[in-house]
All heavy atoms as a GROMACS GRO file, in nm:
protein
  594
    1SER      N    1  -1.372   1.160  -0.697
    1SER     CA    2  -1.370   1.040  -0.646
    1SER      C    3  -1.254   0.946  -0.682
    1SER      O    4  -1.183   0.981  -0.776
    1SER     CB    5  -1.501   0.966  -0.703
    1SER     OG    6  -1.486   0.925  -0.833
    2PRO      N    7  -1.231   0.829  -0.608
    2PRO     CA    8  -1.113   0.759  -0.651
    2PRO      C    9  -1.128   0.706  -0.800
    2PRO      O   10  -1.028   0.706  -0.859
    2PRO     CB   11  -1.123   0.639  -0.552
    2PRO     CG   12  -1.180   0.701  -0.432
    2PRO     CD   13  -1.295   0.793  -0.478
    3GLU      N   14  -1.243   0.674  -0.842
    3GLU     CA   15  -1.259   0.629  -0.984
    3GLU      C   16  -1.220   0.742  -1.087
    3GLU      O   17  -1.177   0.716  -1.187
    3GLU     CB   18  -1.411   0.595  -1.009
    3GLU     CG   19  -1.447   0.471  -0.942
    3GLU     CD   20  -1.491   0.471  -0.793
    3GLU    OE1   21  -1.490   0.589  -0.740
    3GLU    OE2   22  -1.519   0.384  -0.734
    4ASP      N   23  -1.264   0.870  -1.053
    4ASP     CA   24  -1.218   0.981  -1.139
    4ASP      C   25  -1.064   0.999  -1.139
    4ASP      O   26  -1.004   1.020  -1.249
    4ASP     CB   27  -1.277   1.108  -1.084
    4ASP     CG   28  -1.421   1.124  -1.090
    4ASP    OD1   29  -1.488   1.053  -1.175
    4ASP    OD2   30  -1.486   1.186  -1.018
    5VAL      N   31  -0.995   0.975  -1.036
    5VAL     CA   32  -0.846   0.986  -1.036
    5VAL      C   33  -0.786   0.872  -1.126
    5VAL      O   34  -0.708   0.895  -1.216
    5VAL     CB   35  -0.798   0.970  -0.904
    5VAL    CG1   36  -0.644   0.954  -0.893
    5VAL    CG2   37  -0.839   1.075  -0.809
    6LEU      N   38  -0.846   0.751  -1.115
    6LEU     CA   39  -0.793   0.638  -1.197
    6LEU      C   40  -0.828   0.647  -1.346
    6LEU      O   41  -0.750   0.600  -1.419
    6LEU     CB   42  -0.851   0.508  -1.142
    6LEU     CG   43  -0.798   0.459  -1.009
    6LEU    CD1   44  -0.866   0.340  -0.957
    6LEU    CD2   45  -0.649   0.453  -1.003
    7ALA      N   46  -0.931   0.737  -1.378
    7ALA     CA   47  -0.962   0.761  -1.517
    7ALA      C   48  -0.855   0.845  -1.575
    7ALA      O   49  -0.860   0.855  -1.710
    7ALA     CB   50  -1.107   0.815  -1.523
    8LEU      N   51  -0.772   0.909  -1.508
    8LEU     CA   52  -0.668   0.991  -1.565
    8LEU      C   53  -0.562   0.920  -1.631
    8LEU      O   54  -0.492   0.966  -1.717
    8LEU     CB   55  -0.611   1.093  -1.458
    8LEU     CG   56  -0.710   1.174  -1.395
    8LEU    CD1   57  -0.644   1.261  -1.276
    8LEU    CD2   58  -0.761   1.268  -1.500
    9GLY      N   59  -0.539   0.794  -1.596
    9GLY     CA   60  -0.430   0.709  -1.641
    9GLY      C   61  -0.425   0.575  -1.606
    9GLY      O   62  -0.497   0.541  -1.516
   10GLY      N   63  -0.329   0.496  -1.669
   10GLY     CA   64  -0.320   0.357  -1.641
   10GLY      C   65  -0.263   0.316  -1.504
   10GLY      O   66  -0.301   0.266  -1.424
   11ASN      N   67  -0.122   0.357  -1.492
   11ASN     CA   68  -0.051   0.332  -1.370
   11ASN      C   69  -0.050   0.449  -1.274
   11ASN      O   70   0.016   0.551  -1.305
   11ASN     CB   71   0.091   0.283  -1.399
   11ASN     CG   72   0.105   0.150  -1.454
   11ASN    OD1   73   0.019   0.064  -1.415
   11ASN    ND2   74   0.191   0.127  -1.554
   12ILE      N   75  -0.102   0.445  -1.168
   12ILE     CA   76  -0.115   0.553  -1.067
   12ILE      C   77  -0.058   0.499  -0.932
   12ILE      O   78  -0.101   0.396  -0.889
   12ILE     CB   79  -0.250   0.609  -1.065
   12ILE    CG1   80  -0.308   0.660  -1.193
   12ILE    CG2   81  -0.264   0.705  -0.948
   12ILE    CD1   82  -0.443   0.702  -1.194
   13LEU      N   83   0.026   0.580  -0.881
   13LEU     CA   84   0.084   0.553  -0.753
   13LEU      C   85   0.005   0.627  -0.644
   13LEU      O   86   0.000   0.752  -0.658
   13LEU     CB   87   0.238   0.586  -0.751
   13LEU     CG   88   0.295   0.574  -0.598
   13LEU    CD1   89   0.299   0.426  -0.560
   13LEU    CD2   90   0.443   0.632  -0.605
   14ILE      N   91  -0.047   0.568  -0.539
   14ILE     CA   92  -0.123   0.642  -0.432
   14ILE      C   93  -0.031   0.623  -0.306
   14ILE      O   94  -0.003   0.516  -0.265
   14ILE     CB   95  -0.252   0.572  -0.410
   14ILE    CG1   96  -0.338   0.581  -0.537
   14ILE    CG2   97  -0.334   0.649  -0.301
   14ILE    CD1   98  -0.461   0.497  -0.533
   15SER      N   99   0.000   0.737  -0.250
   15SER     CA  100   0.082   0.738  -0.123
   15SER      C  101  -0.014   0.809  -0.019
   15SER      O  102  -0.040   0.927  -0.028
   15SER     CB  103   0.201   0.819  -0.145
   15SER     OG  104   0.269   0.826  -0.009
   16SER      N  105  -0.074   0.727   0.062
   16SER     CA  106  -0.172   0.788   0.151
   16SER      C  107  -0.171   0.703   0.289
   16SER      O  108  -0.106   0.624   0.301
   16SER     CB  109  -0.316   0.771   0.094
   16SER     OG  110  -0.351   0.637   0.059
   17GLY      N  111  -0.275   0.740   0.362
   17GLY     CA  112  -0.299   0.680   0.489
   17GLY      C  113  -0.393   0.581   0.485
   17GLY      O  114  -0.461   0.542   0.393
   18PRO      N  115  -0.432   0.518   0.611
   18PRO     CA  116  -0.520   0.403   0.619
   18PRO      C  117  -0.659   0.418   0.570
   18PRO      O  118  -0.708   0.337   0.506
   18PRO     CB  119  -0.516   0.368   0.768
   18PRO     CG  120  -0.463   0.480   0.836
   18PRO     CD  121  -0.380   0.562   0.744
   19THR      N  122  -0.709   0.543   0.582
   19THR     CA  123  -0.849   0.567   0.546
   19THR      C  124  -0.862   0.565   0.391
   19THR      O  125  -0.954   0.492   0.335
   19THR     CB  126  -0.901   0.702   0.591
   19THR    OG1  127  -0.898   0.695   0.732
   19THR    CG2  128  -1.045   0.728   0.565
   20LEU      N  129  -0.786   0.652   0.310
   20LEU     CA  130  -0.787   0.644   0.173
   20LEU      C  131  -0.749   0.501   0.115
   20LEU      O  132  -0.808   0.461   0.012
   20LEU     CB  133  -0.704   0.768   0.112
   20LEU     CG  134  -0.710   0.796  -0.036
   20LEU    CD1  135  -0.858   0.818  -0.081
   20LEU    CD2  136  -0.627   0.904  -0.077
   21ASN      N  137  -0.641   0.449   0.167
   21ASN     CA  138  -0.598   0.311   0.126
   21ASN      C  139  -0.722   0.215   0.129
   21ASN      O  140  -0.756   0.150   0.043
   21ASN     CB  141  -0.494   0.256   0.211
   21ASN     CG  142  -0.364   0.334   0.192
   21ASN    OD1  143  -0.343   0.405   0.098
   21ASN    ND2  144  -0.274   0.311   0.281
   22ALA      N  145  -0.799   0.229   0.241
   22ALA     CA  146  -0.916   0.147   0.264
   22ALA      C  147  -1.023   0.176   0.151
   22ALA      O  148  -1.086   0.074   0.088
   22ALA     CB  149  -0.977   0.152   0.386
   23VAL      N  150  -1.047   0.295   0.116
   23VAL     CA  151  -1.146   0.322   0.015
   23VAL      C  152  -1.112   0.278  -0.131
   23VAL      O  153  -1.188   0.198  -0.185
   23VAL     CB  154  -1.165   0.482   0.002
   23VAL    CG1  155  -1.233   0.513  -0.115
   23VAL    CG2  156  -1.224   0.540   0.121
   24PHE      N  157  -0.982   0.288  -0.162
   24PHE     CA  158  -0.934   0.226  -0.286
   24PHE      C  159  -0.946   0.081  -0.286
   24PHE      O  160  -0.989   0.018  -0.387
   24PHE     CB  161  -0.802   0.279  -0.322
   24PHE     CG  162  -0.791   0.407  -0.375
   24PHE    CD1  163  -0.791   0.534  -0.311
   24PHE    CD2  164  -0.786   0.420  -0.532
   24PHE    CE1  165  -0.784   0.642  -0.376
   24PHE    CE2  166  -0.780   0.543  -0.588
   24PHE     CZ  167  -0.784   0.655  -0.514
   25LEU      N  168  -0.900   0.015  -0.177
   25LEU     CA  169  -0.904  -0.130  -0.170
   25LEU      C  170  -1.052  -0.193  -0.169
   25LEU      O  171  -1.081  -0.284  -0.238
   25LEU     CB  172  -0.830  -0.185  -0.041
   25LEU     CG  173  -0.674  -0.175  -0.056
   25LEU    CD1  174  -0.614  -0.192   0.074
   25LEU    CD2  175  -0.632  -0.288  -0.148
   26GLU      N  176  -1.140  -0.116  -0.093
   26GLU     CA  177  -1.283  -0.171  -0.083
   26GLU      C  178  -1.352  -0.160  -0.217
   26GLU      O  179  -1.436  -0.242  -0.252
   26GLU     CB  180  -1.354  -0.098   0.027
   26GLU     CG  181  -1.313  -0.126   0.164
   26GLU     CD  182  -1.361  -0.022   0.272
   26GLU    OE1  183  -1.444   0.065   0.228
   26GLU    OE2  184  -1.328  -0.034   0.384
   27ARG      N  185  -1.308  -0.065  -0.303
   27ARG     CA  186  -1.370  -0.045  -0.435
   27ARG      C  187  -1.310  -0.126  -0.541
   27ARG      O  188  -1.345  -0.115  -0.658
   27ARG     CB  189  -1.378   0.108  -0.467
   27ARG     CG  190  -1.454   0.197  -0.378
   27ARG     CD  191  -1.455   0.334  -0.429
   27ARG     NE  192  -1.537   0.415  -0.323
   27ARG     CZ  193  -1.557   0.538  -0.352
   27ARG    NH1  194  -1.523   0.600  -0.450
   27ARG    NH2  195  -1.638   0.601  -0.262
   28GLY      N  196  -1.213  -0.206  -0.499
   28GLY     CA  197  -1.144  -0.296  -0.592
   28GLY      C  198  -1.053  -0.224  -0.706
   28GLY      O  199  -1.039  -0.273  -0.807
   29LEU      N  200  -0.998  -0.107  -0.668
   29LEU     CA  201  -0.927  -0.017  -0.750
   29LEU      C  202  -0.774  -0.042  -0.750
   29LEU      O  203  -0.703   0.028  -0.810
   29LEU     CB  204  -0.964   0.134  -0.721
   29LEU     CG  205  -1.110   0.159  -0.726
   29LEU    CD1  206  -1.144   0.303  -0.689
   29LEU    CD2  207  -1.154   0.128  -0.894
   30VAL      N  208  -0.729  -0.134  -0.650
   30VAL     CA  209  -0.587  -0.166  -0.637
   30VAL      C  210  -0.552  -0.291  -0.672
   30VAL      O  211  -0.619  -0.385  -0.637
   30VAL     CB  212  -0.552  -0.133  -0.486
   30VAL    CG1  213  -0.412  -0.157  -0.452
   30VAL    CG2  214  -0.595   0.012  -0.440
   31ASP      N  215  -0.452  -0.309  -0.750
   31ASP     CA  216  -0.404  -0.431  -0.783
   31ASP      C  217  -0.261  -0.472  -0.726
   31ASP      O  218  -0.229  -0.585  -0.715
   31ASP     CB  219  -0.398  -0.455  -0.937
   31ASP     CG  220  -0.314  -0.377  -1.012
   31ASP    OD1  221  -0.245  -0.288  -0.950
   31ASP    OD2  222  -0.294  -0.386  -1.130
   32ARG      N  223  -0.183  -0.379  -0.681
   32ARG     CA  224  -0.057  -0.395  -0.626
   32ARG      C  225  -0.045  -0.300  -0.497
   32ARG      O  226  -0.089  -0.181  -0.495
   32ARG     CB  227   0.050  -0.362  -0.724
   32ARG     CG  228   0.052  -0.445  -0.847
   32ARG     CD  229   0.163  -0.539  -0.840
   32ARG     NE  230   0.161  -0.622  -0.970
   32ARG     CZ  231   0.127  -0.738  -0.994
   32ARG    NH1  232   0.067  -0.804  -0.900
   32ARG    NH2  233   0.147  -0.794  -1.115
   33VAL      N  234   0.031  -0.347  -0.399
   33VAL     CA  235   0.076  -0.261  -0.282
   33VAL      C  236   0.222  -0.281  -0.266
   33VAL      O  237   0.281  -0.380  -0.273
   33VAL     CB  238   0.005  -0.317  -0.165
   33VAL    CG1  239   0.047  -0.236  -0.036
   33VAL    CG2  240  -0.155  -0.296  -0.177
   34ILE      N  241   0.293  -0.157  -0.249
   34ILE     CA  242   0.422  -0.154  -0.208
   34ILE      C  243   0.437  -0.078  -0.071
   34ILE      O  244   0.389   0.025  -0.053
   34ILE     CB  245   0.510  -0.067  -0.295
   34ILE    CG1  246   0.488  -0.127  -0.452
   34ILE    CG2  247   0.658  -0.070  -0.272
   34ILE    CD1  248   0.546  -0.037  -0.556
   35LEU      N  249   0.495  -0.164   0.032
   35LEU     CA  250   0.508  -0.100   0.165
   35LEU      C  251   0.656  -0.068   0.190
   35LEU      O  252   0.743  -0.162   0.154
   35LEU     CB  253   0.458  -0.193   0.277
   35LEU     CG  254   0.312  -0.219   0.273
   35LEU    CD1  255   0.278  -0.320   0.375
   35LEU    CD2  256   0.234  -0.095   0.294
   36ASN      N  257   0.684   0.043   0.239
   36ASN     CA  258   0.820   0.084   0.270
   36ASN      C  259   0.828   0.068   0.421
   36ASN      O  260   0.767   0.147   0.497
   36ASN     CB  261   0.838   0.228   0.220
   36ASN     CG  262   0.983   0.277   0.260
   36ASN    OD1  263   1.065   0.212   0.291
   36ASN    ND2  264   0.997   0.412   0.271
   37ILE      N  265   0.903  -0.033   0.476
   37ILE     CA  266   0.917  -0.053   0.613
   37ILE      C  267   1.051   0.009   0.663
   37ILE      O  268   1.151  -0.015   0.618
   37ILE     CB  269   0.932  -0.225   0.643
   37ILE    CG1  270   0.812  -0.284   0.568
   37ILE    CG2  271   0.929  -0.243   0.779
   37ILE    CD1  272   0.671  -0.255   0.621
   38LEU      N  273   1.026   0.094   0.763
   38LEU     CA  274   1.138   0.161   0.823
   38LEU      C  275   1.176   0.094   0.949
   38LEU      O  276   1.093   0.033   1.024
   38LEU     CB  277   1.102   0.305   0.867
   38LEU     CG  278   1.050   0.390   0.740
   38LEU    CD1  279   0.992   0.524   0.784
   38LEU    CD2  280   1.159   0.401   0.633
   39PRO      N  281   1.304   0.090   0.982
   39PRO     CA  282   1.362   0.017   1.106
   39PRO      C  283   1.317   0.089   1.234
   39PRO      O  284   1.329   0.020   1.332
   39PRO     CB  285   1.511   0.014   1.092
   39PRO     CG  286   1.541   0.135   0.998
   39PRO     CD  287   1.419   0.157   0.914
   40LYS      N  288   1.274   0.207   1.237
   40LYS     CA  289   1.234   0.277   1.353
   40LYS      C  290   1.093   0.313   1.358
   40LYS      O  291   1.035   0.349   1.261
   40LYS     CB  292   1.315   0.405   1.364
   40LYS     CG  293   1.466   0.383   1.393
   40LYS     CD  294   1.528   0.512   1.411
   40LYS     CE  295   1.695   0.491   1.412
   40LYS     NZ  296   1.752   0.606   1.432
   41ARG      N  297   1.031   0.294   1.475
   41ARG     CA  298   0.884   0.333   1.495
   41ARG      C  299   0.874   0.479   1.511
   41ARG      O  300   0.949   0.542   1.586
   41ARG     CB  301   0.824   0.257   1.598
   41ARG     CG  302   0.800   0.102   1.567
   41ARG     CD  303   0.735   0.036   1.683
   41ARG     NE  304   0.605   0.076   1.724
   41ARG     CZ  305   0.532   0.013   1.802
   41ARG    NH1  306   0.574  -0.110   1.846
   41ARG    NH2  307   0.413   0.051   1.834
   42ILE      N  308   0.774   0.538   1.472
   42ILE     CA  309   0.723   0.674   1.499
   42ILE      C  310   0.600   0.670   1.587
   42ILE      O  311   0.503   0.631   1.550
   42ILE     CB  312   0.689   0.751   1.363
   42ILE    CG1  313   0.808   0.752   1.271
   42ILE    CG2  314   0.655   0.893   1.401
   42ILE    CD1  315   0.777   0.813   1.127
   43GLY      N  316   0.634   0.706   1.710
   43GLY     CA  317   0.519   0.687   1.809
   43GLY      C  318   0.479   0.546   1.826
   43GLY      O  319   0.565   0.460   1.863
   44SER      N  320   0.359   0.514   1.808
   44SER     CA  321   0.306   0.377   1.821
   44SER      C  322   0.315   0.305   1.683
   44SER      O  323   0.257   0.191   1.673
   44SER     CB  324   0.168   0.367   1.884
   44SER     OG  325   0.072   0.448   1.797
   45GLY      N  326   0.363   0.370   1.596
   45GLY     CA  327   0.373   0.314   1.451
   45GLY      C  328   0.258   0.372   1.376
   45GLY      O  329   0.164   0.431   1.413
   46ILE      N  330   0.275   0.358   1.242
   46ILE     CA  331   0.167   0.415   1.143
   46ILE      C  332   0.111   0.305   1.072
   46ILE      O  333   0.175   0.217   1.004
   46ILE     CB  334   0.234   0.504   1.044
   46ILE    CG1  335   0.309   0.609   1.108
   46ILE    CG2  336   0.145   0.566   0.939
   46ILE    CD1  337   0.391   0.702   1.017
   47LYS      N  338  -0.027   0.292   1.076
   47LYS     CA  339  -0.105   0.185   1.024
   47LYS      C  340  -0.115   0.222   0.876
   47LYS      O  341  -0.145   0.331   0.838
   47LYS     CB  342  -0.244   0.180   1.089
   47LYS     CG  343  -0.260   0.078   1.193
   47LYS     CD  344  -0.395   0.076   1.243
   47LYS     CE  345  -0.482  -0.022   1.172
   47LYS     NZ  346  -0.614  -0.034   1.238
   48ALA      N  347  -0.096   0.112   0.794
   48ALA     CA  348  -0.114   0.142   0.654
   48ALA      C  349  -0.256   0.116   0.602
   48ALA      O  350  -0.297   0.169   0.507
   48ALA     CB  351  -0.016   0.048   0.567
   49PHE      N  352  -0.322   0.030   0.679
   49PHE     CA  353  -0.460  -0.006   0.646
   49PHE      C  354  -0.557   0.009   0.763
   49PHE      O  355  -0.510  -0.037   0.877
   49PHE     CB  356  -0.474  -0.144   0.584
   49PHE     CG  357  -0.375  -0.164   0.478
   49PHE    CD1  358  -0.249  -0.229   0.499
   49PHE    CD2  359  -0.391  -0.113   0.346
   49PHE    CE1  360  -0.157  -0.253   0.393
   49PHE    CE2  361  -0.300  -0.140   0.239
   49PHE     CZ  362  -0.187  -0.196   0.269
   50GLU      N  363  -0.685   0.037   0.739
   50GLU     CA  364  -0.788   0.023   0.854
   50GLU      C  365  -0.813  -0.121   0.885
   50GLU      O  366  -0.818  -0.164   0.996
   50GLU     CB  367  -0.909   0.094   0.808
   50GLU     CG  368  -0.892   0.249   0.820
   50GLU     CD  369  -1.026   0.322   0.780
   50GLU    OE1  370  -1.127   0.263   0.734
   50GLU    OE2  371  -1.020   0.443   0.795
   51ASN      N  372  -0.828  -0.200   0.776
   51ASN     CA  373  -0.855  -0.342   0.789
   51ASN      C  374  -0.749  -0.406   0.704
   51ASN      O  375  -0.720  -0.370   0.597
   51ASN     CB  376  -0.989  -0.378   0.741
   51ASN     CG  377  -1.098  -0.317   0.826
   51ASN    OD1  378  -1.100  -0.328   0.938
   51ASN    ND2  379  -1.188  -0.264   0.767
   52GLU      N  380  -0.693  -0.523   0.751
   52GLU     CA  381  -0.584  -0.580   0.678
   52GLU      C  382  -0.651  -0.644   0.538
   52GLU      O  383  -0.726  -0.730   0.536
   52GLU     CB  384  -0.528  -0.696   0.757
   52GLU     CG  385  -0.442  -0.649   0.880
   52GLU     CD  386  -0.331  -0.554   0.831
   52GLU    OE1  387  -0.247  -0.586   0.743
   52GLU    OE2  388  -0.303  -0.451   0.909
   53PRO      N  389  -0.586  -0.598   0.430
   53PRO     CA  390  -0.632  -0.654   0.301
   53PRO      C  391  -0.579  -0.790   0.280
   53PRO      O  392  -0.478  -0.833   0.344
   53PRO     CB  393  -0.586  -0.547   0.194
   53PRO     CG  394  -0.461  -0.491   0.264
   53PRO     CD  395  -0.495  -0.496   0.411
   54ASP      N  396  -0.633  -0.867   0.191
   54ASP     CA  397  -0.579  -0.996   0.148
   54ASP      C  398  -0.476  -0.980   0.041
   54ASP      O  399  -0.500  -0.958  -0.075
   54ASP     CB  400  -0.704  -1.070   0.092
   54ASP     CG  401  -0.666  -1.224   0.077
   54ASP    OD1  402  -0.551  -1.264   0.114
   54ASP    OD2  403  -0.749  -1.300   0.024
   55LEU      N  404  -0.350  -0.980   0.090
   55LEU     CA  405  -0.236  -0.951   0.000
   55LEU      C  406  -0.146  -1.074  -0.009
   55LEU      O  407  -0.139  -1.155   0.077
   55LEU     CB  408  -0.151  -0.848   0.060
   55LEU     CG  409  -0.214  -0.711   0.089
   55LEU    CD1  410  -0.121  -0.616   0.158
   55LEU    CD2  411  -0.267  -0.661  -0.036
   56ILE      N  412  -0.092  -1.088  -0.132
   56ILE     CA  413   0.007  -1.200  -0.153
   56ILE      C  414   0.152  -1.142  -0.180
   56ILE      O  415   0.176  -1.052  -0.276
   56ILE     CB  416  -0.029  -1.268  -0.281
   56ILE    CG1  417  -0.172  -1.341  -0.266
   56ILE    CG2  418   0.073  -1.389  -0.320
   56ILE    CD1  419  -0.236  -1.384  -0.399
   57LEU      N  420   0.244  -1.166  -0.094
   57LEU     CA  421   0.384  -1.107  -0.105
   57LEU      C  422   0.443  -1.170  -0.223
   57LEU      O  423   0.459  -1.293  -0.240
   57LEU     CB  424   0.463  -1.153   0.019
   57LEU     CG  425   0.604  -1.106   0.030
   57LEU    CD1  426   0.604  -0.947   0.035
   57LEU    CD2  427   0.679  -1.165   0.142
   58GLU      N  428   0.493  -1.082  -0.311
   58GLU     CA  429   0.570  -1.121  -0.431
   58GLU      C  430   0.722  -1.110  -0.423
   58GLU      O  431   0.790  -1.198  -0.478
   58GLU     CB  432   0.517  -1.044  -0.546
   58GLU     CG  433   0.374  -1.073  -0.590
   58GLU     CD  434   0.317  -1.003  -0.712
   58GLU    OE1  435   0.362  -0.882  -0.733
   58GLU    OE2  436   0.242  -1.069  -0.794
   59LYS      N  437   0.758  -1.001  -0.355
   59LYS     CA  438   0.909  -0.981  -0.347
   59LYS      C  439   0.930  -0.886  -0.233
   59LYS      O  440   0.852  -0.805  -0.187
   59LYS     CB  441   0.936  -0.902  -0.483
   59LYS     CG  442   1.086  -0.879  -0.496
   59LYS     CD  443   1.131  -0.810  -0.636
   59LYS     CE  444   1.077  -0.679  -0.652
   59LYS     NZ  445   1.125  -0.612  -0.780
   60GLU      N  446   1.057  -0.902  -0.172
   60GLU     CA  447   1.104  -0.817  -0.067
   60GLU      C  448   1.245  -0.775  -0.106
   60GLU      O  449   1.329  -0.843  -0.151
   60GLU     CB  450   1.104  -0.915   0.062
   60GLU     CG  451   1.145  -0.830   0.188
   60GLU     CD  452   1.134  -0.916   0.319
   60GLU    OE1  453   1.034  -0.997   0.312
   60GLU    OE2  454   1.224  -0.908   0.395
   61GLU      N  455   1.260  -0.642  -0.090
   61GLU     CA  456   1.394  -0.584  -0.117
   61GLU      C  457   1.453  -0.517   0.010
   61GLU      O  458   1.389  -0.423   0.064
   61GLU     CB  459   1.380  -0.479  -0.222
   61GLU     CG  460   1.371  -0.542  -0.359
   61GLU     CD  461   1.364  -0.442  -0.472
   61GLU    OE1  462   1.413  -0.318  -0.443
   61GLU    OE2  463   1.312  -0.456  -0.580
   62ALA      N  464   1.581  -0.559   0.055
   62ALA     CA  465   1.637  -0.500   0.164
   62ALA      C  466   1.690  -0.351   0.117
   62ALA      O  467   1.734  -0.332   0.008
   62ALA     CB  468   1.750  -0.582   0.227
   63LYS      N  469   1.670  -0.262   0.215
   63LYS     CA  470   1.730  -0.118   0.192
   63LYS      C  471   1.832  -0.096   0.299
   63LYS      O  472   1.852  -0.165   0.402
   63LYS     CB  473   1.610  -0.033   0.202
   63LYS     CG  474   1.506  -0.034   0.088
   63LYS     CD  475   1.575  -0.007  -0.042
   63LYS     CE  476   1.477  -0.032  -0.166
   63LYS     NZ  477   1.527  -0.021  -0.280
   64ASN      N  478   1.900   0.021   0.285
   64ASN     CA  479   1.995   0.070   0.382
   64ASN      C  480   1.946   0.080   0.512
   64ASN      O  481   1.816   0.114   0.527
   64ASN     CB  482   2.057   0.204   0.326
   64ASN     CG  483   2.146   0.184   0.192
   64ASN    OD1  484   2.188   0.078   0.156
   64ASN    ND2  485   2.147   0.289   0.128
   65GLN      N  486   2.028   0.063   0.611
   65GLN     CA  487   1.995   0.088   0.761
   65GLN      C  488   1.878   0.007   0.804
   65GLN      O  489   1.804   0.049   0.891
   65GLN     CB  490   1.981   0.237   0.783
   65GLN     CG  491   2.102   0.315   0.756
   65GLN     CD  492   2.079   0.466   0.758
   65GLN    OE1  493   1.977   0.507   0.806
   65GLN    NE2  494   2.185   0.539   0.727
   66GLY      N  495   1.855  -0.113   0.756
   66GLY     CA  496   1.757  -0.205   0.808
   66GLY      C  497   1.614  -0.186   0.750
   66GLY      O  498   1.530  -0.270   0.787
   67GLY      N  499   1.597  -0.091   0.657
   67GLY     CA  500   1.465  -0.078   0.591
   67GLY      C  501   1.444  -0.193   0.495
   67GLY      O  502   1.533  -0.248   0.449
   68LYS      N  503   1.314  -0.193   0.440
   68LYS     CA  504   1.290  -0.280   0.326
   68LYS      C  505   1.161  -0.249   0.260
   68LYS      O  506   1.077  -0.163   0.313
   68LYS     CB  507   1.280  -0.434   0.375
   68LYS     CG  508   1.171  -0.458   0.484
   68LYS     CD  509   1.180  -0.597   0.528
   68LYS     CE  510   1.087  -0.623   0.640
   68LYS     NZ  511   1.081  -0.752   0.695
   69TRP      N  512   1.163  -0.284   0.132
   69TRP     CA  513   1.040  -0.263   0.048
   69TRP      C  514   0.959  -0.400   0.046
   69TRP      O  515   1.031  -0.506   0.025
   69TRP     CB  516   1.082  -0.217  -0.089
   69TRP     CG  517   1.133  -0.082  -0.098
   69TRP    CD1  518   1.259  -0.048  -0.101
   69TRP    CD2  519   1.052   0.034  -0.121
   69TRP    NE1  520   1.268   0.083  -0.108
   69TRP    CE2  521   1.148   0.138  -0.122
   69TRP    CE3  522   0.924   0.068  -0.126
   69TRP    CZ2  523   1.116   0.275  -0.155
   69TRP    CZ3  524   0.876   0.196  -0.153
   69TRP    CH2  525   0.978   0.301  -0.159
   70LEU      N  526   0.827  -0.410   0.062
   70LEU     CA  527   0.753  -0.538   0.038
   70LEU      C  528   0.668  -0.497  -0.075
   70LEU      O  529   0.585  -0.402  -0.075
   70LEU     CB  530   0.671  -0.562   0.165
   70LEU     CG  531   0.759  -0.581   0.301
   70LEU    CD1  532   0.668  -0.600   0.418
   70LEU    CD2  533   0.854  -0.695   0.278
   71PHE      N  534   0.675  -0.602  -0.165
   71PHE     CA  535   0.575  -0.567  -0.292
   71PHE      C  536   0.473  -0.684  -0.282
   71PHE      O  537   0.512  -0.807  -0.269
   71PHE     CB  538   0.675  -0.601  -0.409
   71PHE     CG  539   0.768  -0.495  -0.428
   71PHE    CD1  540   0.882  -0.500  -0.366
   71PHE    CD2  541   0.744  -0.386  -0.514
   71PHE    CE1  542   0.992  -0.406  -0.387
   71PHE    CE2  543   0.847  -0.291  -0.538
   71PHE     CZ  544   0.955  -0.301  -0.472
   72TYR      N  545   0.345  -0.643  -0.288
   72TYR     CA  546   0.237  -0.737  -0.281
   72TYR      C  547   0.149  -0.729  -0.397
   72TYR      O  548   0.131  -0.618  -0.455
   72TYR     CB  549   0.143  -0.708  -0.157
   72TYR     CG  550   0.212  -0.721  -0.030
   72TYR    CD1  551   0.268  -0.617   0.040
   72TYR    CD2  552   0.204  -0.849   0.036
   72TYR    CE1  553   0.335  -0.636   0.165
   72TYR    CE2  554   0.262  -0.861   0.160
   72TYR     CZ  555   0.334  -0.757   0.219
   72TYR     OH  556   0.382  -0.787   0.361
   73ARG      N  557   0.075  -0.832  -0.430
   73ARG     CA  558  -0.033  -0.834  -0.524
   73ARG      C  559  -0.173  -0.844  -0.447
   73ARG      O  560  -0.169  -0.925  -0.342
   73ARG     CB  561  -0.025  -0.953  -0.615
   73ARG     CG  562  -0.134  -0.952  -0.723
   73ARG     CD  563  -0.110  -1.065  -0.831
   73ARG     NE  564  -0.053  -1.179  -0.781
   73ARG     CZ  565  -0.116  -1.293  -0.749
   73ARG    NH1  566  -0.246  -1.287  -0.757
   73ARG    NH2  567  -0.058  -1.400  -0.702
   74VAL      N  568  -0.269  -0.775  -0.479
   74VAL     CA  569  -0.398  -0.787  -0.407
   74VAL      C  570  -0.475  -0.907  -0.456
   74VAL      O  571  -0.496  -0.915  -0.584
   74VAL     CB  572  -0.476  -0.649  -0.420
   74VAL    CG1  573  -0.613  -0.671  -0.353
   74VAL    CG2  574  -0.399  -0.540  -0.376
   75ARG      N  575  -0.517  -1.001  -0.364
   75ARG     CA  576  -0.590  -1.101  -0.404
   75ARG      C  577  -0.741  -1.063  -0.427
   75ARG      O  578  -0.806  -1.004  -0.343
   75ARG     CB  579  -0.584  -1.203  -0.286
   75ARG     CG  580  -0.652  -1.345  -0.321
   75ARG     CD  581  -0.663  -1.439  -0.219
   75ARG     NE  582  -0.543  -1.459  -0.139
   75ARG     CZ  583  -0.443  -1.536  -0.143
   75ARG    NH1  584  -0.453  -1.630  -0.234
   75ARG    NH2  585  -0.355  -1.542  -0.061
   76LYS      N  586  -0.786  -1.078  -0.550
   76LYS     CA  587  -0.920  -1.044  -0.595
   76LYS      C  588  -1.025  -1.150  -0.558
   76LYS      O  589  -0.995  -1.262  -0.560
   76LYS     CB  590  -0.933  -1.012  -0.742
   76LYS     CG  591  -0.823  -0.896  -0.765
   76LYS     CD  592  -0.891  -0.767  -0.755
   76LYS     CE  593  -0.794  -0.659  -0.789
   76LYS     NZ  594  -0.844  -0.527  -0.789
   0.00000   0.00000   0.00000
């Protein structure tokens, strides 16, 4: 279960798709979200979440070739 994974340690990075992201968010197990935005779309794009979570943008970092990192805090 997601709770079992989190019991393994304090800081855990989850790199997943919209379904698993939703499970962790719905259970209140996520406090930060980092999105890697690429300048090119793959097909119709890749959804990060099934439902848009309530996020607060904390920082944005530009990357090479038009990409960027978006750092969010999850509003509880």
